[in-house]
C-alpha positions, -999 to 999 in steps of 0.1 A, spaced: -661 194 22 -652 189 -14 -644 156 -30 -614 146 -40 -610 131 -76 -603 103 -84 -572 93 -104 -573 78 -135 -561 45 -138 -532 42 -160 -536 15 -187 -515 -15 -177 -487 -21 -201 -464 -51 -209 -431 -45 -223 -423 -70 -251 -385 -65 -254 -364 -38 -277 -351 -41 -312 -318 -28 -322 -327 8 -345 -296 29 -358 -314 53 -382 -332 90 -373 -310 95 -344 -324 65 -323 -307 35 -313 -333 11 -305 -368 4 -304 -388 -3 -271 -419 -19 -278 -449 -21 -257 -481 -38 -260 -515 -25 -240 -536 -48 -216 -560 -54 -248 -536 -70 -269 -531 -108 -260 -496 -125 -252 -506 -148 -281 -499 -126 -309 -463 -110 -294 -447 -130 -318 -468 -120 -347 -460 -82 -338 -423 -84 -330 -417 -96 -368 -438 -70 -379 -418 -45 -363 -384 -66 -369 -390 -69 -405 -401 -30 -413 -374 -16 -387 -348 -39 -412 -361 -15 -444 -370 16 -429 -349 44 -419 -372 70 -409 -392 74 -377 -417 86 -403 -420 60 -427 -417 29 -400 -449 40 -382 -467 41 -419 -449 7 -425 -457 -5 -390 -489 3 -390 -494 -10 -425 -491 -47 -413 -503 -46 -379 -538 -30 -389 -553 -61 -411 -542 -80 -374 -566 -53 -350 -536 -33 -343 -523 1 -340 -486 11 -332 -479 44 -315 -445 60 -318 -433 89 -298 -395 92 -285 -389 80 -246 -389 106 -223 -357 101 -206 -337 84 -232 -335 102 -266 -317 73 -281 -351 50 -276 -381 51 -299 -413 37 -278 -435 18 -297 -472 16 -282 -489 -14 -293 -524 -10 -289 -561 -25 -303 -571 -12 -333 -606 -22 -332 
């Protein structure tokens, strides 16, 4: 009998909210945090995203700007288009260290 492979557990994430961002073909940014991101840092992360979103009009530029602000705090942001809603860009915040 062949043992069944165990499914890999999905990393737990929580939603931090959304920001309007009407640039580069998107209408909003959906912000998610990995399980290793403490809730205490949520306001700081959302503030960094809000500042960068206000000044950046392209997703590639926003990616670089956000990561410049998050890296000294120990985090990285991963940007990608939502699979079901192409008007939303997902931002996953992860512990970078």
